[in-house]
PDB file of N, CA, C and O in Angstrom:
ATOM      1  N   MET A   1      -6.071 -59.858  13.417  1.00  0.00           N
ATOM      2  CA  MET A   1      -5.911 -59.596  12.017  1.00  0.00           C
ATOM      3  C   MET A   1      -6.549 -58.255  11.635  1.00  0.00           C
ATOM      4  O   MET A   1      -6.000 -57.519  10.815  1.00  0.00           O
ATOM      5  N   GLY A   2      -7.701 -57.938  12.223  1.00  0.00           N
ATOM      6  CA  GLY A   2      -8.409 -56.693  11.927  1.00  0.00           C
ATOM      7  C   GLY A   2      -7.615 -55.473  12.377  1.00  0.00           C
ATOM      8  O   GLY A   2      -7.609 -54.452  11.690  1.00  0.00           O
ATOM      9  N   LEU A   3      -6.937 -55.571  13.535  1.00  0.00           N
ATOM     10  CA  LEU A   3      -6.137 -54.463  14.059  1.00  0.00           C
ATOM     11  C   LEU A   3      -4.932 -54.207  13.161  1.00  0.00           C
ATOM     12  O   LEU A   3      -4.570 -53.058  12.910  1.00  0.00           O
ATOM     13  N   LEU A   4      -4.316 -55.276  12.681  1.00  0.00           N
ATOM     14  CA  LEU A   4      -3.161 -55.158  11.799  1.00  0.00           C
ATOM     15  C   LEU A   4      -3.556 -54.491  10.472  1.00  0.00           C
ATOM     16  O   LEU A   4      -2.801 -53.686   9.928  1.00  0.00           O
ATOM     17  N   LYS A   5      -4.739 -54.833   9.963  1.00  0.00           N
ATOM     18  CA  LYS A   5      -5.238 -54.254   8.712  1.00  0.00           C
ATOM     19  C   LYS A   5      -5.488 -52.748   8.889  1.00  0.00           C
ATOM     20  O   LYS A   5      -5.153 -51.958   8.006  1.00  0.00           O
ATOM     21  N   ILE A   6      -6.072 -52.351  10.020  1.00  0.00           N
ATOM     22  CA  ILE A   6      -6.351 -50.938  10.300  1.00  0.00           C
ATOM     23  C   ILE A   6      -5.045 -50.157  10.430  1.00  0.00           C
ATOM     24  O   ILE A   6      -4.928 -49.053   9.899  1.00  0.00           O
ATOM     25  N   LEU A   7      -4.058 -50.726  11.137  1.00  0.00           N
ATOM     26  CA  LEU A   7      -2.769 -50.056  11.292  1.00  0.00           C
ATOM     27  C   LEU A   7      -2.059 -49.904   9.947  1.00  0.00           C
ATOM     28  O   LEU A   7      -1.472 -48.857   9.674  1.00  0.00           O
ATOM     29  N   LEU A   8      -2.107 -50.927   9.114  1.00  0.00           N
ATOM     30  CA  LEU A   8      -1.469 -50.874   7.802  1.00  0.00           C
ATOM     31  C   LEU A   8      -2.110 -49.804   6.917  1.00  0.00           C
ATOM     32  O   LEU A   8      -1.411 -49.060   6.229  1.00  0.00           O
ATOM     33  N   ILE A   9      -3.442 -49.732   6.938  1.00  0.00           N
ATOM     34  CA  ILE A   9      -4.153 -48.710   6.148  1.00  0.00           C
ATOM     35  C   ILE A   9      -3.825 -47.310   6.670  1.00  0.00           C
ATOM     36  O   ILE A   9      -3.611 -46.394   5.876  1.00  0.00           O
ATOM     37  N   ALA A  10      -3.783 -47.131   7.990  1.00  0.00           N
ATOM     38  CA  ALA A  10      -3.462 -45.831   8.576  1.00  0.00           C
ATOM     39  C   ALA A  10      -2.040 -45.410   8.213  1.00  0.00           C
ATOM     40  O   ALA A  10      -1.805 -44.251   7.870  1.00  0.00           O
ATOM     41  N   ILE A  11      -1.095 -46.341   8.286  1.00  0.00           N
ATOM     42  CA  ILE A  11       0.294 -46.031   7.924  1.00  0.00           C
ATOM     43  C   ILE A  11       0.385 -45.671   6.451  1.00  0.00           C
ATOM     44  O   ILE A  11       1.093 -44.731   6.089  1.00  0.00           O
ATOM     45  N   LEU A  12      -0.321 -46.404   5.594  1.00  0.00           N
ATOM     46  CA  LEU A  12      -0.312 -46.126   4.160  1.00  0.00           C
ATOM     47  C   LEU A  12      -0.899 -44.743   3.861  1.00  0.00           C
ATOM     48  O   LEU A  12      -0.354 -43.998   3.047  1.00  0.00           O
ATOM     49  N   ILE A  13      -2.002 -44.405   4.516  1.00  0.00           N
ATOM     50  CA  ILE A  13      -2.634 -43.097   4.313  1.00  0.00           C
ATOM     51  C   ILE A  13      -1.705 -41.978   4.787  1.00  0.00           C
ATOM     52  O   ILE A  13      -1.546 -40.977   4.088  1.00  0.00           O
ATOM     53  N   LEU A  14      -1.088 -42.132   5.966  1.00  0.00           N
ATOM     54  CA  LEU A  14      -0.161 -41.121   6.465  1.00  0.00           C
ATOM     55  C   LEU A  14       1.058 -40.980   5.557  1.00  0.00           C
ATOM     56  O   LEU A  14       1.551 -39.869   5.357  1.00  0.00           O
ATOM     57  N   TRP A  15       1.550 -42.085   5.005  1.00  0.00           N
ATOM     58  CA  TRP A  15       2.697 -42.038   4.115  1.00  0.00           C
ATOM     59  C   TRP A  15       2.353 -41.275   2.821  1.00  0.00           C
ATOM     60  O   TRP A  15       3.159 -40.484   2.332  1.00  0.00           O
ATOM     61  N   VAL A  16       1.151 -41.519   2.274  1.00  0.00           N
ATOM     62  CA  VAL A  16       0.710 -40.823   1.060  1.00  0.00           C
ATOM     63  C   VAL A  16       0.537 -39.326   1.348  1.00  0.00           C
ATOM     64  O   VAL A  16       0.938 -38.487   0.541  1.00  0.00           O
ATOM     65  N   LEU A  17      -0.051 -38.999   2.484  1.00  0.00           N
ATOM     66  CA  LEU A  17      -0.209 -37.588   2.852  1.00  0.00           C
ATOM     67  C   LEU A  17       1.143 -36.896   3.013  1.00  0.00           C
ATOM     68  O   LEU A  17       1.303 -35.740   2.621  1.00  0.00           O
ATOM     69  N   ARG A  18       2.112 -37.604   3.588  1.00  0.00           N
ATOM     70  CA  ARG A  18       3.452 -37.041   3.764  1.00  0.00           C
ATOM     71  C   ARG A  18       4.098 -36.770   2.409  1.00  0.00           C
ATOM     72  O   ARG A  18       4.733 -35.732   2.223  1.00  0.00           O
ATOM     73  N   MET A  19       3.945 -37.685   1.472  1.00  0.00           N
ATOM     74  CA  MET A  19       4.520 -37.490   0.134  1.00  0.00           C
ATOM     75  C   MET A  19       3.853 -36.308  -0.580  1.00  0.00           C
ATOM     76  O   MET A  19       4.528 -35.502  -1.221  1.00  0.00           O
ATOM     77  N   LEU A  20       2.536 -36.213  -0.463  1.00  0.00           N
ATOM     78  CA  LEU A  20       1.830 -35.092  -1.081  1.00  0.00           C
ATOM     79  C   LEU A  20       2.250 -33.762  -0.458  1.00  0.00           C
ATOM     80  O   LEU A  20       2.449 -32.779  -1.173  1.00  0.00           O
ATOM     81  N   ALA A  21       2.385 -33.723   0.851  1.00  0.00           N
ATOM     82  CA  ALA A  21       2.788 -32.498   1.529  1.00  0.00           C
ATOM     83  C   ALA A  21       4.204 -32.106   1.133  1.00  0.00           C
ATOM     84  O   ALA A  21       4.501 -30.919   1.002  1.00  0.00           O
ATOM     85  N   THR A  22       5.080 -33.084   0.940  1.00  0.00           N
ATOM     86  CA  THR A  22       6.450 -32.794   0.545  1.00  0.00           C
ATOM     87  C   THR A  22       6.495 -32.165  -0.845  1.00  0.00           C
ATOM     88  O   THR A  22       7.337 -31.308  -1.113  1.00  0.00           O
ATOM     89  N   VAL A  23       5.611 -32.578  -1.709  1.00  0.00           N
ATOM     90  CA  VAL A  23       5.585 -32.056  -3.070  1.00  0.00           C
ATOM     91  C   VAL A  23       4.786 -30.748  -3.143  1.00  0.00           C
ATOM     92  O   VAL A  23       5.222 -29.796  -3.791  1.00  0.00           O
ATOM     93  N   LEU A  24       3.642 -30.695  -2.497  1.00  0.00           N
ATOM     94  CA  LEU A  24       2.743 -29.552  -2.636  1.00  0.00           C
ATOM     95  C   LEU A  24       3.123 -28.350  -1.767  1.00  0.00           C
ATOM     96  O   LEU A  24       2.881 -27.211  -2.165  1.00  0.00           O
ATOM     97  N   PHE A  25       3.707 -28.578  -0.598  1.00  0.00           N
ATOM     98  CA  PHE A  25       3.995 -27.475   0.316  1.00  0.00           C
ATOM     99  C   PHE A  25       4.923 -26.427  -0.297  1.00  0.00           C
ATOM    100  O   PHE A  25       4.611 -25.240  -0.206  1.00  0.00           O
ATOM    101  N   PRO A  26       6.045 -26.799  -0.915  1.00  0.00           N
ATOM    102  CA  PRO A  26       6.894 -25.761  -1.527  1.00  0.00           C
ATOM    103  C   PRO A  26       6.189 -25.001  -2.655  1.00  0.00           C
ATOM    104  O   PRO A  26       6.379 -23.794  -2.802  1.00  0.00           O
ATOM    105  N   TYR A  27       5.385 -25.698  -3.441  1.00  0.00           N
ATOM    106  CA  TYR A  27       4.645 -25.053  -4.516  1.00  0.00           C
ATOM    107  C   TYR A  27       3.638 -24.041  -3.961  1.00  0.00           C
ATOM    108  O   TYR A  27       3.548 -22.916  -4.453  1.00  0.00           O
ATOM    109  N   LEU A  28       2.885 -24.443  -2.939  1.00  0.00           N
ATOM    110  CA  LEU A  28       1.910 -23.537  -2.336  1.00  0.00           C
ATOM    111  C   LEU A  28       2.590 -22.339  -1.672  1.00  0.00           C
ATOM    112  O   LEU A  28       2.084 -21.219  -1.749  1.00  0.00           O
ATOM    113  N   MET A  29       3.728 -22.567  -1.025  1.00  0.00           N
ATOM    114  CA  MET A  29       4.454 -21.454  -0.393  1.00  0.00           C
ATOM    115  C   MET A  29       4.991 -20.490  -1.441  1.00  0.00           C
ATOM    116  O   MET A  29       4.973 -19.278  -1.224  1.00  0.00           O
ATOM    117  N   ALA A  30       5.471 -21.002  -2.577  1.00  0.00           N
ATOM    118  CA  ALA A  30       5.966 -20.139  -3.646  1.00  0.00           C
ATOM    119  C   ALA A  30       4.834 -19.274  -4.203  1.00  0.00           C
ATOM    120  O   ALA A  30       5.037 -18.095  -4.492  1.00  0.00           O
ATOM    121  N   MET A  31       3.650 -19.856  -4.353  1.00  0.00           N
ATOM    122  CA  MET A  31       2.499 -19.082  -4.823  1.00  0.00           C
ATOM    123  C   MET A  31       2.128 -18.005  -3.814  1.00  0.00           C
ATOM    124  O   MET A  31       1.849 -16.868  -4.194  1.00  0.00           O
ATOM    125  N   PHE A  32       2.122 -18.353  -2.530  1.00  0.00           N
ATOM    126  CA  PHE A  32       1.761 -17.407  -1.472  1.00  0.00           C
ATOM    127  C   PHE A  32       2.759 -16.253  -1.412  1.00  0.00           C
ATOM    128  O   PHE A  32       2.362 -15.092  -1.317  1.00  0.00           O
ATOM    129  N   VAL A  33       4.041 -16.568  -1.467  1.00  0.00           N
ATOM    130  CA  VAL A  33       5.072 -15.523  -1.410  1.00  0.00           C
ATOM    131  C   VAL A  33       4.994 -14.640  -2.651  1.00  0.00           C
ATOM    132  O   VAL A  33       5.175 -13.427  -2.550  1.00  0.00           O
ATOM    133  N   GLY A  34       4.731 -15.220  -3.809  1.00  0.00           N
ATOM    134  CA  GLY A  34       4.589 -14.437  -5.041  1.00  0.00           C
ATOM    135  C   GLY A  34       3.439 -13.451  -4.953  1.00  0.00           C
ATOM    136  O   GLY A  34       3.567 -12.304  -5.380  1.00  0.00           O
ATOM    137  N   LYS A  35       2.316 -13.891  -4.401  1.00  0.00           N
ATOM    138  CA  LYS A  35       1.167 -12.998  -4.228  1.00  0.00           C
ATOM    139  C   LYS A  35       1.494 -11.860  -3.266  1.00  0.00           C
ATOM    140  O   LYS A  35       1.143 -10.707  -3.515  1.00  0.00           O
ATOM    141  N   MET A  36       2.159 -12.186  -2.183  1.00  0.00           N
ATOM    142  CA  MET A  36       2.517 -11.161  -1.204  1.00  0.00           C
ATOM    143  C   MET A  36       3.489 -10.139  -1.815  1.00  0.00           C
ATOM    144  O   MET A  36       3.386  -8.946  -1.531  1.00  0.00           O
ATOM    145  N   GLN A  37       4.419 -10.595  -2.643  1.00  0.00           N
ATOM    146  CA  GLN A  37       5.339  -9.679  -3.304  1.00  0.00           C
ATOM    147  C   GLN A  37       4.604  -8.759  -4.267  1.00  0.00           C
ATOM    148  O   GLN A  37       4.912  -7.570  -4.346  1.00  0.00           O
ATOM    149  N   GLN A  38       3.644  -9.293  -4.993  1.00  0.00           N
ATOM    150  CA  GLN A  38       2.865  -8.461  -5.912  1.00  0.00           C
ATOM    151  C   GLN A  38       2.061  -7.417  -5.152  1.00  0.00           C
ATOM    152  O   GLN A  38       1.991  -6.263  -5.577  1.00  0.00           O
ATOM    153  N   GLU A  39       1.448  -7.806  -4.027  1.00  0.00           N
ATOM    154  CA  GLU A  39       0.685  -6.856  -3.218  1.00  0.00           C
ATOM    155  C   GLU A  39       1.587  -5.756  -2.667  1.00  0.00           C
ATOM    156  O   GLU A  39       1.213  -4.583  -2.668  1.00  0.00           O
ATOM    157  N   ALA A  40       2.775  -6.135  -2.197  1.00  0.00           N
ATOM    158  CA  ALA A  40       3.713  -5.142  -1.669  1.00  0.00           C
ATOM    159  C   ALA A  40       4.170  -4.205  -2.772  1.00  0.00           C
ATOM    160  O   ALA A  40       4.318  -3.007  -2.534  1.00  0.00           O
ATOM    161  N   GLN A  41       4.397  -4.721  -3.975  1.00  0.00           N
ATOM    162  CA  GLN A  41       4.809  -3.876  -5.096  1.00  0.00           C
ATOM    163  C   GLN A  41       3.713  -2.888  -5.465  1.00  0.00           C
ATOM    164  O   GLN A  41       3.993  -1.716  -5.721  1.00  0.00           O
ATOM    165  N   LYS A  42       2.465  -3.352  -5.494  1.00  0.00           N
ATOM    166  CA  LYS A  42       1.345  -2.465  -5.802  1.00  0.00           C
ATOM    167  C   LYS A  42       1.213  -1.372  -4.748  1.00  0.00           C
ATOM    168  O   LYS A  42       0.997  -0.207  -5.083  1.00  0.00           O
ATOM    169  N   GLN A  43       1.342  -1.740  -3.484  1.00  0.00           N
ATOM    170  CA  GLN A  43       1.236  -0.757  -2.414  1.00  0.00           C
ATOM    171  C   GLN A  43       2.376   0.261  -2.508  1.00  0.00           C
ATOM    172  O   GLN A  43       2.154   1.455  -2.312  1.00  0.00           O
ATOM    173  N   TYR A  44       3.576  -0.196  -2.802  1.00  0.00           N
ATOM    174  CA  TYR A  44       4.720   0.706  -2.945  1.00  0.00           C
ATOM    175  C   TYR A  44       4.492   1.675  -4.100  1.00  0.00           C
ATOM    176  O   TYR A  44       4.791   2.863  -3.981  1.00  0.00           O
ATOM    177  N   GLU A  45       3.963   1.175  -5.217  1.00  0.00           N
ATOM    178  CA  GLU A  45       3.704   2.044  -6.366  1.00  0.00           C
ATOM    179  C   GLU A  45       2.614   3.056  -6.062  1.00  0.00           C
ATOM    180  O   GLU A  45       2.686   4.195  -6.522  1.00  0.00           O
ATOM    181  N   ARG A  46       1.603   2.659  -5.295  1.00  0.00           N
ATOM    182  CA  ARG A  46       0.551   3.611  -4.921  1.00  0.00           C
ATOM    183  C   ARG A  46       1.100   4.702  -4.027  1.00  0.00           C
ATOM    184  O   ARG A  46       0.712   5.863  -4.163  1.00  0.00           O
ATOM    185  N   GLN A  47       2.004   4.353  -3.105  1.00  0.00           N
ATOM    186  CA  GLN A  47       2.527   5.337  -2.165  1.00  0.00           C
ATOM    187  C   GLN A  47       3.542   6.266  -2.808  1.00  0.00           C
ATOM    188  O   GLN A  47       3.511   7.470  -2.557  1.00  0.00           O
ATOM    189  N   THR A  48       4.434   5.744  -3.625  1.00  0.00           N
ATOM    190  CA  THR A  48       5.495   6.564  -4.186  1.00  0.00           C
ATOM    191  C   THR A  48       5.150   7.115  -5.545  1.00  0.00           C
ATOM    192  O   THR A  48       5.778   8.076  -5.988  1.00  0.00           O
ATOM    193  N   GLY A  49       4.199   6.557  -6.207  1.00  0.00           N
ATOM    194  CA  GLY A  49       3.849   6.972  -7.555  1.00  0.00           C
ATOM    195  C   GLY A  49       4.762   6.284  -8.547  1.00  0.00           C
ATOM    196  O   GLY A  49       5.973   6.505  -8.544  1.00  0.00           O
ATOM    197  N   SER A  50       4.199   5.471  -9.374  1.00  0.00           N
ATOM    198  CA  SER A  50       5.023   4.734 -10.334  1.00  0.00           C
ATOM    199  C   SER A  50       5.285   5.619 -11.545  1.00  0.00           C
ATOM    200  O   SER A  50       4.604   6.624 -11.748  1.00  0.00           O
ATOM    201  N   TYR A  51       6.256   5.248 -12.333  1.00  0.00           N
ATOM    202  CA  TYR A  51       6.604   6.007 -13.521  1.00  0.00           C
ATOM    203  C   TYR A  51       5.921   5.444 -14.752  1.00  0.00           C
ATOM    204  O   TYR A  51       6.535   5.368 -15.817  1.00  0.00           O
ATOM    205  N   THR A  52       4.690   5.058 -14.632  1.00  0.00           N
ATOM    206  CA  THR A  52       3.946   4.567 -15.780  1.00  0.00           C
ATOM    207  C   THR A  52       2.704   5.420 -15.944  1.00  0.00           C
ATOM    208  O   THR A  52       2.177   5.955 -14.968  1.00  0.00           O
ATOM    209  N   GLY A  53       2.241   5.548 -17.162  1.00  0.00           N
ATOM    210  CA  GLY A  53       1.001   6.272 -17.421  1.00  0.00           C
ATOM    211  C   GLY A  53       1.133   7.755 -17.175  1.00  0.00           C
ATOM    212  O   GLY A  53       2.054   8.395 -17.682  1.00  0.00           O
ATOM    213  N   GLU A  54       0.219   8.304 -16.400  1.00  0.00           N
ATOM    214  CA  GLU A  54       0.189   9.749 -16.195  1.00  0.00           C
ATOM    215  C   GLU A  54       1.280  10.230 -15.249  1.00  0.00           C
ATOM    216  O   GLU A  54       1.557  11.429 -15.212  1.00  0.00           O
ATOM    217  N   ASN A  55       1.893   9.368 -14.503  1.00  0.00           N
ATOM    218  CA  ASN A  55       2.926   9.769 -13.560  1.00  0.00           C
ATOM    219  C   ASN A  55       4.323   9.724 -14.169  1.00  0.00           C
ATOM    220  O   ASN A  55       5.310   9.855 -13.444  1.00  0.00           O
ATOM    221  N   ALA A  56       4.428   9.542 -15.476  1.00  0.00           N
ATOM    222  CA  ALA A  56       5.735   9.448 -16.120  1.00  0.00           C
ATOM    223  C   ALA A  56       6.482  10.767 -15.956  1.00  0.00           C
ATOM    224  O   ALA A  56       5.859  11.828 -15.933  1.00  0.00           O
ATOM    225  N   PRO A  57       7.813  10.715 -15.841  1.00  0.00           N
ATOM    226  CA  PRO A  57       8.573  11.951 -15.694  1.00  0.00           C
ATOM    227  C   PRO A  57       8.421  12.835 -16.927  1.00  0.00           C
ATOM    228  O   PRO A  57       8.457  12.349 -18.057  1.00  0.00           O
ATOM    229  N   ARG A  58       8.253  14.114 -16.706  1.00  0.00           N
ATOM    230  CA  ARG A  58       8.039  15.051 -17.796  1.00  0.00           C
ATOM    231  C   ARG A  58       9.370  15.687 -18.192  1.00  0.00           C
ATOM    232  O   ARG A  58      10.267  15.822 -17.360  1.00  0.00           O
ATOM    233  N   PRO A  59       9.498  16.071 -19.446  1.00  0.00           N
ATOM    234  CA  PRO A  59      10.738  16.747 -19.844  1.00  0.00           C
ATOM    235  C   PRO A  59      10.853  18.102 -19.155  1.00  0.00           C
ATOM    236  O   PRO A  59       9.860  18.672 -18.703  1.00  0.00           O
ATOM    237  N   ASP A  60      12.081  18.606 -19.084  1.00  0.00           N
ATOM    238  CA  ASP A  60      12.311  19.893 -18.430  1.00  0.00           C
ATOM    239  C   ASP A  60      11.491  20.989 -19.103  1.00  0.00           C
ATOM    240  O   ASP A  60      11.362  21.029 -20.327  1.00  0.00           O
ATOM    241  N   GLY A  61      10.947  21.866 -18.285  1.00  0.00           N
ATOM    242  CA  GLY A  61      10.166  22.981 -18.809  1.00  0.00           C
ATOM    243  C   GLY A  61       8.677  22.704 -18.883  1.00  0.00           C
ATOM    244  O   GLY A  61       7.901  23.632 -19.112  1.00  0.00           O
ATOM    245  N   LYS A  62       8.253  21.482 -18.701  1.00  0.00           N
ATOM    246  CA  LYS A  62       6.832  21.146 -18.747  1.00  0.00           C
ATOM    247  C   LYS A  62       6.298  21.103 -17.322  1.00  0.00           C
ATOM    248  O   LYS A  62       6.860  20.422 -16.464  1.00  0.00           O
ATOM    249  N   VAL A  63       5.216  21.829 -17.071  1.00  0.00           N
ATOM    250  CA  VAL A  63       4.632  21.911 -15.743  1.00  0.00           C
ATOM    251  C   VAL A  63       3.202  21.404 -15.810  1.00  0.00           C
ATOM    252  O   VAL A  63       2.451  21.746 -16.724  1.00  0.00           O
ATOM    253  N   ARG A  64       2.835  20.589 -14.837  1.00  0.00           N
ATOM    254  CA  ARG A  64       1.460  20.115 -14.735  1.00  0.00           C
ATOM    255  C   ARG A  64       0.885  20.626 -13.430  1.00  0.00           C
ATOM    256  O   ARG A  64       1.474  20.421 -12.369  1.00  0.00           O
ATOM    257  N   ILE A  65      -0.259  21.289 -13.496  1.00  0.00           N
ATOM    258  CA  ILE A  65      -0.913  21.825 -12.306  1.00  0.00           C
ATOM    259  C   ILE A  65      -2.071  20.911 -11.967  1.00  0.00           C
ATOM    260  O   ILE A  65      -2.990  20.726 -12.765  1.00  0.00           O
ATOM    261  N   ASP A  66      -2.018  20.333 -10.756  1.00  0.00           N
ATOM    262  CA  ASP A  66      -3.067  19.414 -10.330  1.00  0.00           C
ATOM    263  C   ASP A  66      -4.256  20.131  -9.702  1.00  0.00           C
ATOM    264  O   ASP A  66      -5.392  19.674  -9.826  1.00  0.00           O
ATOM    265  N   TYR A  67      -4.002  21.249  -9.032  1.00  0.00           N
ATOM    266  CA  TYR A  67      -5.073  21.938  -8.325  1.00  0.00           C
ATOM    267  C   TYR A  67      -4.943  23.432  -8.548  1.00  0.00           C
ATOM    268  O   TYR A  67      -3.863  23.998  -8.379  1.00  0.00           O
ATOM    269  N   VAL A  68      -6.028  24.066  -8.922  1.00  0.00           N
ATOM    270  CA  VAL A  68      -6.064  25.519  -9.067  1.00  0.00           C
ATOM    271  C   VAL A  68      -7.094  26.025  -8.065  1.00  0.00           C
ATOM    272  O   VAL A  68      -8.272  25.685  -8.173  1.00  0.00           O
ATOM    273  N   PRO A  69      -6.665  26.844  -7.073  1.00  0.00           N
ATOM    274  CA  PRO A  69      -7.628  27.333  -6.085  1.00  0.00           C
ATOM    275  C   PRO A  69      -8.611  28.301  -6.730  1.00  0.00           C
ATOM    276  O   PRO A  69      -8.264  29.000  -7.682  1.00  0.00           O
ATOM    277  N   PRO A  70      -9.827  28.343  -6.220  1.00  0.00           N
ATOM    278  CA  PRO A  70     -10.821  29.260  -6.800  1.00  0.00           C
ATOM    279  C   PRO A  70     -10.403  30.715  -6.570  1.00  0.00           C
ATOM    280  O   PRO A  70      -9.844  31.051  -5.527  1.00  0.00           O
ATOM    281  N   ARG A  71     -10.679  31.564  -7.548  1.00  0.00           N
ATOM    282  CA  ARG A  71     -10.337  32.983  -7.438  1.00  0.00           C
ATOM    283  C   ARG A  71     -11.438  33.724  -6.705  1.00  0.00           C
ATOM    284  O   ARG A  71     -12.621  33.406  -6.825  1.00  0.00           O
ATOM    285  N   GLU A  72     -11.013  34.723  -5.940  1.00  0.00           N
ATOM    286  CA  GLU A  72     -11.995  35.553  -5.233  1.00  0.00           C
ATOM    287  C   GLU A  72     -12.558  36.585  -6.207  1.00  0.00           C
ATOM    288  O   GLU A  72     -11.833  37.139  -7.033  1.00  0.00           O
ATOM    289  N   THR A  73     -13.838  36.829  -6.098  1.00  0.00           N
ATOM    290  CA  THR A  73     -14.448  37.854  -6.939  1.00  0.00           C
ATOM    291  C   THR A  73     -14.240  39.216  -6.294  1.00  0.00           C
ATOM    292  O   THR A  73     -14.097  39.309  -5.075  1.00  0.00           O
ATOM    293  N   LYS A  74     -14.221  40.268  -7.096  1.00  0.00           N
ATOM    294  CA  LYS A  74     -13.975  41.617  -6.574  1.00  0.00           C
ATOM    295  C   LYS A  74     -15.182  42.154  -5.807  1.00  0.00           C
ATOM    296  O   LYS A  74     -15.040  43.082  -5.010  1.00  0.00           O
ATOM    297  N   ASN A  75     -16.356  41.591  -6.032  1.00  0.00           N
ATOM    298  CA  ASN A  75     -17.559  42.051  -5.335  1.00  0.00           C
ATOM    299  C   ASN A  75     -17.595  41.568  -3.887  1.00  0.00           C
ATOM    300  O   ASN A  75     -18.249  42.177  -3.040  1.00  0.00           O
ATOM    301  N   LYS A  76     -16.901  40.489  -3.610  1.00  0.00           N
ATOM    302  CA  LYS A  76     -16.946  39.910  -2.277  1.00  0.00           C
ATOM    303  C   LYS A  76     -15.899  40.618  -1.404  1.00  0.00           C
ATOM    304  O   LYS A  76     -14.736  40.701  -1.799  1.00  0.00           O
ATOM    305  N   PRO A  77     -16.288  41.130  -0.221  1.00  0.00           N
ATOM    306  CA  PRO A  77     -15.301  41.798   0.634  1.00  0.00           C
ATOM    307  C   PRO A  77     -14.327  40.783   1.231  1.00  0.00           C
ATOM    308  O   PRO A  77     -14.671  39.619   1.436  1.00  0.00           O
ATOM    309  N   SER A  78     -13.124  41.239   1.501  1.00  0.00           N
ATOM    310  CA  SER A  78     -12.110  40.377   2.082  1.00  0.00           C
ATOM    311  C   SER A  78     -12.454  40.091   3.536  1.00  0.00           C
ATOM    312  O   SER A  78     -12.940  40.966   4.252  1.00  0.00           O
ATOM    313  N   THR A  79     -12.203  38.877   3.962  1.00  0.00           N
ATOM    314  CA  THR A  79     -12.535  38.507   5.338  1.00  0.00           C
ATOM    315  C   THR A  79     -11.473  38.967   6.320  1.00  0.00           C
ATOM    316  O   THR A  79     -11.739  39.038   7.519  1.00  0.00           O
ATOM    317  N   THR A  80     -10.255  39.288   5.834  1.00  0.00           N
ATOM    318  CA  THR A  80      -9.197  39.680   6.758  1.00  0.00           C
ATOM    319  C   THR A  80      -9.173  41.186   7.007  1.00  0.00           C
ATOM    320  O   THR A  80      -8.538  41.632   7.962  1.00  0.00           O
ATOM    321  N   ASN A  81      -9.848  41.981   6.172  1.00  0.00           N
ATOM    322  CA  ASN A  81      -9.883  43.439   6.301  1.00  0.00           C
ATOM    323  C   ASN A  81      -8.481  44.031   6.358  1.00  0.00           C
ATOM    324  O   ASN A  81      -8.243  44.974   7.113  1.00  0.00           O
ATOM    325  N   GLY A  82      -7.572  43.508   5.593  1.00  0.00           N
ATOM    326  CA  GLY A  82      -6.225  44.035   5.540  1.00  0.00           C
ATOM    327  C   GLY A  82      -5.329  43.560   6.669  1.00  0.00           C
ATOM    328  O   GLY A  82      -4.125  43.811   6.637  1.00  0.00           O
ATOM    329  N   ARG A  83      -5.876  42.885   7.660  1.00  0.00           N
ATOM    330  CA  ARG A  83      -5.058  42.400   8.765  1.00  0.00           C
ATOM    331  C   ARG A  83      -4.641  40.964   8.477  1.00  0.00           C
ATOM    332  O   ARG A  83      -5.421  40.146   7.990  1.00  0.00           O
ATOM    333  N   VAL A  84      -3.411  40.695   8.790  1.00  0.00           N
ATOM    334  CA  VAL A  84      -2.934  39.335   8.588  1.00  0.00           C
ATOM    335  C   VAL A  84      -3.172  38.514   9.843  1.00  0.00           C
ATOM    336  O   VAL A  84      -3.504  37.331   9.768  1.00  0.00           O
ATOM    337  N   GLY A  85      -3.004  39.138  10.981  1.00  0.00           N
ATOM    338  CA  GLY A  85      -3.200  38.425  12.225  1.00  0.00           C
ATOM    339  C   GLY A  85      -3.453  39.401  13.351  1.00  0.00           C
ATOM    340  O   GLY A  85      -3.584  40.604  13.127  1.00  0.00           O
ATOM    341  N   GLU A  86      -3.521  38.886  14.549  1.00  0.00           N
ATOM    342  CA  GLU A  86      -3.769  39.711  15.726  1.00  0.00           C
ATOM    343  C   GLU A  86      -2.453  39.976  16.426  1.00  0.00           C
ATOM    344  O   GLU A  86      -1.638  39.063  16.561  1.00  0.00           O
ATOM    345  N   PHE A  87      -2.220  41.216  16.882  1.00  0.00           N
ATOM    346  CA  PHE A  87      -1.005  41.531  17.611  1.00  0.00           C
ATOM    347  C   PHE A  87      -1.243  41.235  19.087  1.00  0.00           C
ATOM    348  O   PHE A  87      -2.241  41.658  19.670  1.00  0.00           O
ATOM    349  N   VAL A  88      -0.311  40.502  19.673  1.00  0.00           N
ATOM    350  CA  VAL A  88      -0.407  40.164  21.084  1.00  0.00           C
ATOM    351  C   VAL A  88       0.737  40.862  21.797  1.00  0.00           C
ATOM    352  O   VAL A  88       1.907  40.601  21.517  1.00  0.00           O
ATOM    353  N   ASP A  89       0.393  41.759  22.729  1.00  0.00           N
ATOM    354  CA  ASP A  89       1.395  42.483  23.490  1.00  0.00           C
ATOM    355  C   ASP A  89       1.919  41.580  24.592  1.00  0.00           C
ATOM    356  O   ASP A  89       1.143  40.883  25.246  1.00  0.00           O
ATOM    357  N   PHE A  90       3.236  41.586  24.803  1.00  0.00           N
ATOM    358  CA  PHE A  90       3.811  40.748  25.831  1.00  0.00           C
ATOM    359  C   PHE A  90       4.963  41.480  26.490  1.00  0.00           C
ATOM    360  O   PHE A  90       5.544  42.398  25.913  1.00  0.00           O
ATOM    361  N   GLU A  91       5.282  41.069  27.688  1.00  0.00           N
ATOM    362  CA  GLU A  91       6.413  41.607  28.410  1.00  0.00           C
ATOM    363  C   GLU A  91       7.419  40.480  28.595  1.00  0.00           C
ATOM    364  O   GLU A  91       7.064  39.328  28.842  1.00  0.00           O
ATOM    365  N   GLU A  92       8.693  40.859  28.466  1.00  0.00           N
ATOM    366  CA  GLU A  92       9.732  39.863  28.666  1.00  0.00           C
ATOM    367  C   GLU A  92       9.999  39.727  30.153  1.00  0.00           C
ATOM    368  O   GLU A  92      10.235  40.728  30.830  1.00  0.00           O
ATOM    369  N   ILE A  93       9.968  38.522  30.669  1.00  0.00           N
ATOM    370  CA  ILE A  93      10.179  38.267  32.089  1.00  0.00           C
ATOM    371  C   ILE A  93      11.602  37.748  32.261  1.00  0.00           C
ATOM    372  O   ILE A  93      12.020  36.802  31.594  1.00  0.00           O
ATOM    373  N   LYS A  94      12.351  38.402  33.189  1.00  0.00           N
ATOM    374  CA  LYS A  94      13.745  37.978  33.431  1.00  0.00           C
ATOM    375  C   LYS A  94      13.851  37.163  34.664  1.00  0.00           C
ATOM    376  O   LYS A  94      14.944  36.724  35.021  1.00  0.00           O
TER     377      LYS A  94
END
C-alpha cells in the first residue's frame, strides 16, 4: 500500500509539473526572444546610428563638424622642413 501511495504522489507531481511547463514554457520563451530582439536593435542602432536625437538627418546645406584639428602656431617650426617624404632611388630589373 505504501509503494502505491508513493507512485501515485510521484505521478501526480510529474503531471502537475508537465501542465505548468506546457503553460509557462511558451511565455518564458516569448519573454526571452523579446529581450534578445531589443538587445539586437540597440546594438544595431549603436553601430549604424539611429535617426533620433542628435543623429537626426539635417536639412540640405547644414553642416556639423565633429572634430576640428588643432592649428599650428607660426612660432613653431614645421617638422617636415618642406619635404613630404623621402625619395628612394631604384632600378628597374628586367
